[in-house]
N, CA, C and O atoms as a GROMACS GRO file, in nm:
protein
  480
    1MET      N    1  -1.727   5.773  -4.200
    1MET     CA    2  -1.642   5.646  -4.112
    1MET      C    3  -1.622   5.730  -3.985
    1MET      O    4  -1.632   5.851  -3.960
    2GLN      N    5  -1.593   5.629  -3.919
    2GLN     CA    6  -1.574   5.688  -3.794
    2GLN      C    7  -1.408   5.616  -3.728
    2GLN      O    8  -1.347   5.517  -3.769
    3LYS      N    9  -1.384   5.686  -3.646
    3LYS     CA   10  -1.215   5.698  -3.639
    3LYS      C   11  -1.205   5.518  -3.572
    3LYS      O   12  -1.319   5.494  -3.530
    4GLU      N   13  -1.140   5.426  -3.555
    4GLU     CA   14  -1.051   5.374  -3.498
    4GLU      C   15  -0.998   5.358  -3.352
    4GLU      O   16  -0.875   5.361  -3.353
    5SER      N   17  -1.036   5.346  -3.259
    5SER     CA   18  -0.986   5.360  -3.151
    5SER      C   19  -0.856   5.292  -3.064
    5SER      O   20  -0.820   5.180  -3.099
    6PHE      N   21  -0.792   5.354  -2.961
    6PHE     CA   22  -0.619   5.368  -2.958
    6PHE      C   23  -0.665   5.205  -2.911
    6PHE      O   24  -0.617   5.116  -2.981
    7ARG      N   25  -0.738   5.172  -2.817
    7ARG     CA   26  -0.745   5.029  -2.797
    7ARG      C   27  -0.817   4.909  -2.910
    7ARG      O   28  -0.823   4.790  -2.880
    8ASN      N   29  -0.862   4.960  -3.027
    8ASN     CA   30  -0.891   4.843  -3.098
    8ASN      C   31  -0.782   4.809  -3.196
    8ASN      O   32  -0.753   4.698  -3.243
    9ARG      N   33  -0.717   4.946  -3.222
    9ARG     CA   34  -0.568   4.934  -3.320
    9ARG      C   35  -0.462   4.890  -3.185
    9ARG      O   36  -0.361   4.953  -3.220
   10ARG      N   37  -0.440   4.852  -3.110
   10ARG     CA   38  -0.365   4.816  -3.021
   10ARG      C   39  -0.429   4.604  -2.988
   10ARG      O   40  -0.350   4.509  -2.989
   11VAL      N   41  -0.499   4.598  -2.977
   11VAL     CA   42  -0.608   4.470  -2.998
   11VAL      C   43  -0.565   4.370  -3.120
   11VAL      O   44  -0.531   4.251  -3.116
   12ALA      N   45  -0.585   4.485  -3.258
   12ALA     CA   46  -0.590   4.416  -3.397
   12ALA      C   47  -0.411   4.396  -3.401
   12ALA      O   48  -0.359   4.284  -3.413
   13GLU      N   49  -0.344   4.505  -3.391
   13GLU     CA   50  -0.225   4.465  -3.399
   13GLU      C   51  -0.120   4.349  -3.301
   13GLU      O   52  -0.011   4.300  -3.329
   14LEU      N   53  -0.205   4.334  -3.183
   14LEU     CA   54  -0.146   4.223  -3.114
   14LEU      C   55  -0.200   4.116  -3.205
   14LEU      O   56  -0.142   4.045  -3.286
   15LEU      N   57  -0.345   4.125  -3.166
   15LEU     CA   58  -0.405   3.966  -3.271
   15LEU      C   59  -0.323   3.956  -3.358
   15LEU      O   60  -0.279   3.841  -3.353
   16ARG      N   61  -0.272   4.019  -3.446
   16ARG     CA   62  -0.196   4.030  -3.568
   16ARG      C   63  -0.041   3.956  -3.544
   16ARG      O   64  -0.020   3.841  -3.585
   17GLN      N   65   0.034   4.014  -3.493
   17GLN     CA   66   0.105   3.959  -3.417
   17GLN      C   67   0.093   3.783  -3.374
   17GLN      O   68   0.181   3.711  -3.421
   18GLU      N   69   0.028   3.744  -3.322
   18GLU     CA   70   0.050   3.683  -3.222
   18GLU      C   71   0.005   3.538  -3.351
   18GLU      O   72   0.066   3.433  -3.372
   19ILE      N   73  -0.078   3.571  -3.393
   19ILE     CA   74  -0.182   3.506  -3.520
   19ILE      C   75  -0.102   3.473  -3.645
   19ILE      O   76  -0.132   3.395  -3.735
   20SER      N   77   0.025   3.563  -3.628
   20SER     CA   78   0.120   3.526  -3.715
   20SER      C   79   0.226   3.417  -3.705
   20SER      O   80   0.270   3.344  -3.793
   21LYS      N   81   0.262   3.426  -3.550
   21LYS     CA   82   0.368   3.371  -3.501
   21LYS      C   83   0.233   3.202  -3.480
   21LYS      O   84   0.278   3.109  -3.547
   22LEU      N   85   0.156   3.180  -3.439
   22LEU     CA   86   0.140   3.036  -3.419
   22LEU      C   87   0.067   3.016  -3.554
   22LEU      O   88   0.010   2.907  -3.548
   23VAL      N   89   0.042   3.084  -3.687
   23VAL     CA   90   0.029   3.007  -3.815
   23VAL      C   91   0.178   2.970  -3.844
   23VAL      O   92   0.191   2.849  -3.828
   24GLU      N   93   0.281   3.022  -3.876
   24GLU     CA   94   0.417   3.009  -3.912
   24GLU      C   95   0.486   2.901  -3.759
   24GLU      O   96   0.607   2.884  -3.770
   25TYR      N   97   0.423   2.835  -3.633
   25TYR     CA   98   0.480   2.806  -3.588
   25TYR      C   99   0.429   2.659  -3.556
   25TYR      O  100   0.500   2.560  -3.574
   26ASP      N  101   0.281   2.654  -3.501
   26ASP     CA  102   0.238   2.628  -3.459
   26ASP      C  103   0.124   2.515  -3.504
   26ASP      O  104   0.092   2.412  -3.444
   27VAL      N  105   0.067   2.578  -3.651
   27VAL     CA  106  -0.062   2.532  -3.708
   27VAL      C  107   0.005   2.392  -3.790
   27VAL      O  108   0.117   2.409  -3.838
   28LYS      N  109  -0.029   2.321  -3.799
   28LYS     CA  110   0.039   2.178  -3.884
   28LYS      C  111  -0.023   2.165  -4.026
   28LYS      O  112   0.048   2.119  -4.116
   29ASP      N  113  -0.192   2.214  -4.061
   29ASP     CA  114  -0.243   2.234  -4.180
   29ASP      C  115  -0.130   2.316  -4.312
   29ASP      O  116  -0.097   2.433  -4.333
   30PRO      N  117  -0.098   2.178  -4.382
   30PRO     CA  118   0.003   2.212  -4.508
   30PRO      C  119  -0.047   2.353  -4.595
   30PRO      O  120   0.023   2.440  -4.648
   31ARG      N  121  -0.194   2.338  -4.587
   31ARG     CA  122  -0.220   2.442  -4.622
   31ARG      C  123  -0.254   2.537  -4.600
   31ARG      O  124  -0.350   2.599  -4.646
   32VAL      N  125  -0.108   2.591  -4.454
   32VAL     CA  126  -0.106   2.715  -4.430
   32VAL      C  127  -0.003   2.780  -4.444
   32VAL      O  128   0.036   2.895  -4.422
   33LYS      N  129   0.053   2.645  -4.504
   33LYS     CA  130   0.231   2.689  -4.496
   33LYS      C  131   0.269   2.794  -4.560
   33LYS      O  132   0.238   2.782  -4.678
   34GLY      N  133   0.356   2.957  -4.521
   34GLY     CA  134   0.378   3.041  -4.621
   34GLY      C  135   0.287   3.094  -4.562
   34GLY      O  136   0.331   3.208  -4.545
   35THR      N  137   0.163   3.091  -4.507
   35THR     CA  138   0.050   3.260  -4.482
   35THR      C  139   0.137   3.393  -4.440
   35THR      O  140   0.238   3.386  -4.370
   36ILE      N  141   0.088   3.504  -4.489
   36ILE     CA  142   0.167   3.611  -4.403
   36ILE      C  143  -0.017   3.679  -4.362
   36ILE      O  144  -0.118   3.705  -4.429
   37ILE      N  145   0.016   3.683  -4.240
   37ILE     CA  146  -0.077   3.794  -4.165
   37ILE      C  147  -0.072   3.959  -4.241
   37ILE      O  148   0.027   4.025  -4.209
   38ILE      N  149  -0.162   4.017  -4.327
   38ILE     CA  150  -0.089   4.100  -4.358
   38ILE      C  151  -0.166   4.228  -4.254
   38ILE      O  152  -0.104   4.317  -4.195
   39ASP      N  153  -0.301   4.208  -4.252
   39ASP     CA  154  -0.356   4.274  -4.160
   39ASP      C  155  -0.462   4.247  -4.064
   39ASP      O  156  -0.532   4.149  -4.091
   40VAL      N  157  -0.493   4.327  -3.932
   40VAL     CA  158  -0.597   4.261  -3.871
   40VAL      C  159  -0.708   4.373  -3.835
   40VAL      O  160  -0.668   4.450  -3.748
   41LYS      N  161  -0.859   4.402  -3.891
   41LYS     CA  162  -0.951   4.474  -3.844
   41LYS      C  163  -1.030   4.419  -3.765
   41LYS      O  164  -1.101   4.325  -3.803
   42VAL      N  165  -1.035   4.471  -3.622
   42VAL     CA  166  -1.167   4.412  -3.522
   42VAL      C  167  -1.253   4.584  -3.521
   42VAL      O  168  -1.229   4.705  -3.521
   43THR      N  169  -1.356   4.492  -3.519
   43THR     CA  170  -1.533   4.557  -3.501
   43THR      C  171  -1.495   4.650  -3.401
   43THR      O  172  -1.392   4.627  -3.338
   44LYS      N  173  -1.588   4.791  -3.364
   44LYS     CA  174  -1.603   4.851  -3.240
   44LYS      C  175  -1.630   4.805  -3.127
   44LYS      O  176  -1.594   4.873  -3.030
   45ASP      N  177  -1.708   4.665  -3.103
   45ASP     CA  178  -1.736   4.620  -2.981
   45ASP      C  179  -1.609   4.483  -2.974
   45ASP      O  180  -1.611   4.409  -2.875
   46LEU      N  181  -1.520   4.464  -3.070
   46LEU     CA  182  -1.422   4.360  -3.052
   46LEU      C  183  -1.518   4.262  -3.056
   46LEU      O  184  -1.540   4.209  -2.947
   47SER      N  185  -1.592   4.217  -3.165
   47SER     CA  186  -1.702   4.082  -3.134
   47SER      C  187  -1.575   4.001  -3.287
   47SER      O  188  -1.514   3.894  -3.285
   48LEU      N  189  -1.578   4.069  -3.358
   48LEU     CA  190  -1.518   4.045  -3.521
   48LEU      C  191  -1.359   4.105  -3.523
   48LEU      O  192  -1.313   4.209  -3.475
   49ALA      N  193  -1.291   3.988  -3.605
   49ALA     CA  194  -1.128   4.039  -3.600
   49ALA      C  195  -1.174   3.974  -3.750
   49ALA      O  196  -1.211   3.859  -3.772
   50ARG      N  197  -1.160   4.083  -3.845
   50ARG     CA  198  -1.137   4.030  -4.010
   50ARG      C  199  -0.938   4.005  -4.032
   50ARG      O  200  -0.851   4.090  -4.014
   51VAL      N  201  -0.919   3.840  -4.082
   51VAL     CA  202  -0.762   3.866  -4.093
   51VAL      C  203  -0.735   3.895  -4.209
   51VAL      O  204  -0.776   3.804  -4.281
   52TYR      N  205  -0.681   3.985  -4.275
   52TYR     CA  206  -0.666   3.966  -4.430
   52TYR      C  207  -0.511   3.874  -4.418
   52TYR      O  208  -0.433   3.873  -4.322
   53VAL      N  209  -0.500   3.808  -4.536
   53VAL     CA  210  -0.406   3.730  -4.545
   53VAL      C  211  -0.339   3.671  -4.680
   53VAL      O  212  -0.419   3.607  -4.748
   54ARG      N  213  -0.222   3.678  -4.727
   54ARG     CA  214  -0.198   3.633  -4.853
   54ARG      C  215  -0.076   3.551  -4.842
   54ARG      O  216  -0.010   3.603  -4.752
   55ASN      N  217  -0.017   3.456  -4.886
   55ASN     CA  218   0.046   3.347  -4.893
   55ASN      C  219   0.173   3.382  -5.000
   55ASN      O  220   0.159   3.405  -5.120
   56MET      N  221   0.301   3.381  -4.922
   56MET     CA  222   0.413   3.400  -4.977
   56MET      C  223   0.465   3.266  -5.109
   56MET      O  224   0.561   3.270  -5.186
   57PHE      N  225   0.384   3.185  -5.096
   57PHE     CA  226   0.457   3.060  -5.208
   57PHE      C  227   0.318   3.070  -5.318
   57PHE      O  228   0.314   2.962  -5.377
   58GLY      N  229   0.233   3.137  -5.354
   58GLY     CA  230   0.131   3.182  -5.456
   58GLY      C  231   0.036   3.071  -5.426
   58GLY      O  232  -0.044   3.052  -5.519
   59TYR      N  233   0.018   2.977  -5.306
   59TYR     CA  234  -0.032   2.854  -5.336
   59TYR      C  235  -0.250   2.958  -5.316
   59TYR      O  236  -0.282   3.073  -5.283
   60ASP      N  237  -0.328   2.842  -5.354
   60ASP     CA  238  -0.426   2.920  -5.387
   60ASP      C  239  -0.534   2.975  -5.256
   60ASP      O  240  -0.608   2.890  -5.206
   61LEU      N  241  -0.540   3.120  -5.204
   61LEU     CA  242  -0.583   3.197  -5.136
   61LEU      C  243  -0.703   3.118  -5.064
   61LEU      O  244  -0.717   3.099  -4.943
   62ASP      N  245  -0.794   3.074  -5.180
   62ASP     CA  246  -0.904   3.003  -5.104
   62ASP      C  247  -0.900   2.885  -5.019
   62ASP      O  248  -0.964   2.865  -4.916
   63ASP      N  249  -0.771   2.771  -5.107
   63ASP     CA  250  -0.772   2.669  -4.990
   63ASP      C  251  -0.662   2.699  -4.872
   63ASP      O  252  -0.618   2.622  -4.788
   64VAL      N  253  -0.637   2.810  -4.890
   64VAL     CA  254  -0.546   2.870  -4.747
   64VAL      C  255  -0.647   2.951  -4.609
   64VAL      O  256  -0.628   2.952  -4.487
   65ILE      N  257  -0.784   3.026  -4.719
   65ILE     CA  258  -0.896   3.064  -4.599
   65ILE      C  259  -0.914   2.925  -4.539
   65ILE      O  260  -0.896   2.920  -4.417
   66GLU      N  261  -0.951   2.795  -4.606
   66GLU     CA  262  -1.006   2.711  -4.530
   66GLU      C  263  -0.903   2.639  -4.436
   66GLU      O  264  -0.916   2.615  -4.316
   67GLY      N  265  -0.837   2.622  -4.487
   67GLY     CA  266  -0.647   2.545  -4.395
   67GLY      C  267  -0.730   2.685  -4.270
   67GLY      O  268  -0.788   2.645  -4.169
   68LEU      N  269  -0.724   2.794  -4.292
   68LEU     CA  270  -0.706   2.897  -4.176
   68LEU      C  271  -0.851   2.849  -4.106
   68LEU      O  272  -0.835   2.810  -3.991
   69LYS      N  273  -0.947   2.847  -4.141
   69LYS     CA  274  -1.088   2.820  -4.064
   69LYS      C  275  -1.086   2.705  -4.038
   69LYS      O  276  -1.165   2.703  -3.943
   70SER      N  277  -1.053   2.601  -4.052
   70SER     CA  278  -1.049   2.481  -3.988
   70SER      C  279  -0.962   2.435  -3.865
   70SER      O  280  -0.980   2.350  -3.778
   71SER      N  281  -0.840   2.542  -3.898
   71SER     CA  282  -0.780   2.619  -3.756
   71SER      C  283  -0.823   2.698  -3.647
   71SER      O  284  -0.763   2.703  -3.540
   72SER      N  285  -0.926   2.758  -3.672
   72SER     CA  286  -0.977   2.889  -3.624
   72SER      C  287  -0.987   2.828  -3.488
   72SER      O  288  -0.994   2.918  -3.404
   73GLY      N  289  -0.990   2.740  -3.449
   73GLY     CA  290  -1.073   2.684  -3.299
   73GLY      C  291  -0.904   2.650  -3.162
   73GLY      O  292  -0.876   2.654  -3.043
   74PHE      N  293  -0.853   2.624  -3.281
   74PHE     CA  294  -0.700   2.625  -3.225
   74PHE      C  295  -0.649   2.761  -3.179
   74PHE      O  296  -0.618   2.806  -3.068
   75LEU      N  297  -0.649   2.814  -3.310
   75LEU     CA  298  -0.593   2.976  -3.294
   75LEU      C  299  -0.704   3.054  -3.224
   75LEU      O  300  -0.713   3.169  -3.268
   76ILE      N  301  -0.787   3.027  -3.132
   76ILE     CA  302  -0.845   3.119  -3.048
   76ILE      C  303  -0.822   3.047  -2.910
   76ILE      O  304  -0.799   3.136  -2.829
   77SER      N  305  -0.818   2.915  -2.843
   77SER     CA  306  -0.793   2.869  -2.762
   77SER      C  307  -0.605   2.893  -2.768
   77SER      O  308  -0.525   2.931  -2.682
   78ARG      N  309  -0.598   2.875  -2.828
   78ARG     CA  310  -0.408   2.909  -2.792
   78ARG      C  311  -0.413   3.108  -2.729
   78ARG      O  312  -0.357   3.157  -2.632
   79LEU      N  313  -0.526   3.193  -2.865
   79LEU     CA  314  -0.474   3.354  -2.831
   79LEU      C  315  -0.557   3.327  -2.665
   79LEU      O  316  -0.496   3.357  -2.563
   80ASN      N  317  -0.657   3.286  -2.662
   80ASN     CA  318  -0.719   3.317  -2.480
   80ASN      C  319  -0.600   3.288  -2.395
   80ASN      O  320  -0.591   3.334  -2.281
   81LYS      N  321  -0.509   3.212  -2.450
   81LYS     CA  322  -0.411   3.186  -2.350
   81LYS      C  323  -0.307   3.291  -2.342
   81LYS      O  324  -0.239   3.309  -2.241
   82LEU      N  325  -0.296   3.356  -2.446
   82LEU     CA  326  -0.207   3.416  -2.463
   82LEU      C  327  -0.195   3.601  -2.456
   82LEU      O  328  -0.103   3.682  -2.456
   83ILE      N  329  -0.348   3.606  -2.447
   83ILE     CA  330  -0.418   3.732  -2.440
   83ILE      C  331  -0.478   3.790  -2.356
   83ILE      O  332  -0.596   3.809  -2.381
   84ARG      N  333  -0.440   3.826  -2.261
   84ARG     CA  334  -0.536   3.917  -2.163
   84ARG      C  335  -0.703   3.953  -2.240
   84ARG      O  336  -0.730   4.068  -2.203
   85ILE      N  337  -0.794   3.912  -2.310
   85ILE     CA  338  -0.930   4.015  -2.290
   85ILE      C  339  -1.045   3.958  -2.190
   85ILE      O  340  -1.037   3.880  -2.095
   86ARG      N  341  -1.152   4.024  -2.244
   86ARG     CA  342  -1.240   3.965  -2.162
   86ARG      C  343  -1.314   3.890  -2.274
   86ARG      O  344  -1.403   3.828  -2.216
   87LYS      N  345  -1.321   3.864  -2.419
   87LYS     CA  346  -1.414   3.781  -2.503
   87LYS      C  347  -1.325   3.795  -2.642
   87LYS      O  348  -1.342   3.886  -2.724
   88MET      N  349  -1.239   3.702  -2.654
   88MET     CA  350  -1.182   3.667  -2.769
   88MET      C  351  -1.280   3.676  -2.891
   88MET      O  352  -1.367   3.592  -2.911
   89PRO      N  353  -1.260   3.783  -2.967
   89PRO     CA  354  -1.297   3.816  -3.089
   89PRO      C  355  -1.349   3.667  -3.186
   89PRO      O  356  -1.287   3.564  -3.162
   90GLU      N  357  -1.439   3.663  -3.271
   90GLU     CA  358  -1.454   3.608  -3.394
   90GLU      C  359  -1.343   3.589  -3.468
   90GLU      O  360  -1.267   3.686  -3.464
   91LEU      N  361  -1.303   3.494  -3.537
   91LEU     CA  362  -1.217   3.541  -3.667
   91LEU      C  363  -1.303   3.471  -3.823
   91LEU      O  364  -1.362   3.372  -3.866
   92GLU      N  365  -1.245   3.635  -3.866
   92GLU     CA  366  -1.286   3.592  -4.006
   92GLU      C  367  -1.172   3.625  -4.125
   92GLU      O  368  -1.133   3.734  -4.166
   93PHE      N  369  -1.141   3.509  -4.158
   93PHE     CA  370  -0.995   3.537  -4.260
   93PHE      C  371  -1.071   3.579  -4.453
   93PHE      O  372  -1.173   3.551  -4.516
   94LEU      N  373  -1.005   3.621  -4.464
   94LEU     CA  374  -1.017   3.701  -4.567
   94LEU      C  375  -0.865   3.714  -4.720
   94LEU      O  376  -0.744   3.713  -4.700
   95LYS      N  377  -0.916   3.723  -4.819
   95LYS     CA  378  -0.758   3.744  -4.916
   95LYS      C  379  -0.732   3.862  -4.878
   95LYS      O  380  -0.830   3.920  -4.829
   96ASP      N  381  -0.625   3.927  -4.882
   96ASP     CA  382  -0.551   4.049  -4.889
   96ASP      C  383  -0.551   4.067  -5.022
   96ASP      O  384  -0.486   3.983  -5.085
   97ASP      N  385  -0.634   4.197  -5.113
   97ASP     CA  386  -0.604   4.198  -5.248
   97ASP      C  387  -0.506   4.331  -5.327
   97ASP      O  388  -0.481   4.369  -5.441
   98THR      N  389  -0.469   4.374  -5.172
   98THR     CA  390  -0.459   4.524  -5.224
   98THR      C  391  -0.305   4.504  -5.324
   98THR      O  392  -0.270   4.599  -5.394
   99ILE      N  393  -0.239   4.403  -5.323
   99ILE     CA  394  -0.144   4.414  -5.420
   99ILE      C  395  -0.210   4.402  -5.563
   99ILE      O  396  -0.190   4.490  -5.647
  100ASP      N  397  -0.287   4.291  -5.589
  100ASP     CA  398  -0.353   4.283  -5.696
  100ASP      C  399  -0.436   4.401  -5.756
  100ASP      O  400  -0.458   4.415  -5.877
  101LYS      N  401  -0.484   4.493  -5.647
  101LYS     CA  402  -0.551   4.600  -5.692
  101LYS      C  403  -0.436   4.703  -5.753
  101LYS      O  404  -0.426   4.731  -5.872
  102ALA      N  405  -0.347   4.757  -5.642
  102ALA     CA  406  -0.243   4.809  -5.682
  102ALA      C  407  -0.183   4.805  -5.865
  102ALA      O  408  -0.180   4.889  -5.955
  103ALA      N  409  -0.133   4.633  -5.851
  103ALA     CA  410  -0.127   4.616  -6.027
  103ALA      C  411  -0.218   4.632  -6.144
  103ALA      O  412  -0.185   4.618  -6.262
  104ARG      N  413  -0.337   4.663  -6.100
  104ARG     CA  414  -0.437   4.684  -6.191
  104ARG      C  415  -0.479   4.848  -6.193
  104ARG      O  416  -0.571   4.905  -6.251
  105ILE      N  417  -0.361   4.907  -6.096
  105ILE     CA  418  -0.431   5.040  -6.103
  105ILE      C  419  -0.288   5.107  -6.175
  105ILE      O  420  -0.280   5.223  -6.213
  106ASP      N  421  -0.208   5.031  -6.182
  106ASP     CA  422  -0.040   5.046  -6.251
  106ASP      C  423  -0.078   5.071  -6.430
  106ASP      O  424  -0.060   5.168  -6.503
  107GLU      N  425  -0.150   4.903  -6.458
  107GLU     CA  426  -0.178   4.882  -6.596
  107GLU      C  427  -0.269   4.982  -6.642
  107GLU      O  428  -0.239   5.036  -6.748
  108LEU      N  429  -0.423   5.035  -6.560
  108LEU     CA  430  -0.466   5.118  -6.629
  108LEU      C  431  -0.346   5.284  -6.657
  108LEU      O  432  -0.329   5.327  -6.771
  109ILE      N  433  -0.289   5.343  -6.551
  109ILE     CA  434  -0.232   5.432  -6.620
  109ILE      C  435  -0.119   5.398  -6.683
  109ILE      O  436  -0.027   5.480  -6.678
  110GLU      N  437  -0.100   5.296  -6.742
  110GLU     CA  438   0.019   5.264  -6.810
  110GLU      C  439  -0.074   5.249  -6.967
  110GLU      O  440  -0.004   5.284  -7.062
  111GLU      N  441  -0.182   5.217  -6.996
  111GLU     CA  442  -0.266   5.229  -7.044
  111GLU      C  443  -0.246   5.368  -7.113
  111GLU      O  444  -0.186   5.389  -7.219
  112ILE      N  445  -0.321   5.476  -7.015
  112ILE     CA  446  -0.350   5.641  -7.028
  112ILE      C  447  -0.225   5.682  -7.101
  112ILE      O  448  -0.234   5.758  -7.197
  113HIS      N  449  -0.137   5.646  -7.070
  113HIS     CA  450   0.013   5.694  -7.082
  113HIS      C  451   0.050   5.651  -7.289
  113HIS      O  452   0.090   5.716  -7.385
  114LYS      N  453   0.008   5.514  -7.265
  114LYS     CA  454   0.027   5.463  -7.423
  114LYS      C  455  -0.109   5.529  -7.528
  114LYS      O  456  -0.114   5.550  -7.649
  115THR      N  457  -0.185   5.542  -7.445
  115THR     CA  458  -0.296   5.647  -7.552
  115THR      C  459  -0.231   5.793  -7.563
  115THR      O  460  -0.189   5.850  -7.665
  116ASP      N  461  -0.234   5.838  -7.434
  116ASP     CA  462  -0.175   6.014  -7.463
  116ASP      C  463  -0.033   6.011  -7.604
  116ASP      O  464  -0.022   6.090  -7.698
  117GLU      N  465   0.057   5.887  -7.568
  117GLU     CA  466   0.127   5.873  -7.725
  117GLU      C  467   0.129   5.909  -7.812
  117GLU      O  468   0.201   5.991  -7.868
  118ARG      N  469   0.013   5.827  -7.853
  118ARG     CA  470  -0.052   5.767  -7.961
  118ARG      C  471  -0.084   5.882  -8.002
  118ARG      O  472  -0.055   5.917  -8.117
  119ASN      N  473  -0.146   5.958  -7.920
  119ASN     CA  474  -0.287   6.073  -7.972
  119ASN      C  475  -0.151   6.183  -7.991
  119ASN      O  476  -0.187   6.231  -8.099
  120ASN      N  477  -0.062   6.232  -7.969
  120ASN     CA  478   0.036   6.353  -7.954
  120ASN      C  479   0.102   6.302  -8.054
  120ASN      O  480   0.203   6.358  -8.096
   0.00000   0.00000   0.00000
């Protein structure tokens, strides 16, 4: 796996900050209310930004992502005004499932401990 360049990390973090502000204050779609931008990963050529999201109100993430997709034109136009970059990356919105994965790992570890206790 190739190391991420300093420029890519800087652009990704700047995108995360600005998209977070825009989603919180400027996007009017009710489906995105309470959306948290967890992380942004950009491709090496900066053509695509994968935006990982969660919702703090527990809304269905599929609806949240549809709301973000429908607002992506607005977001890109605002980002073009806020960030000086030769070409704004295309935005791809994805569910952040790290918390779910961590919970599943905890469940599996707990099962292993219970099995060990029964065998002893």
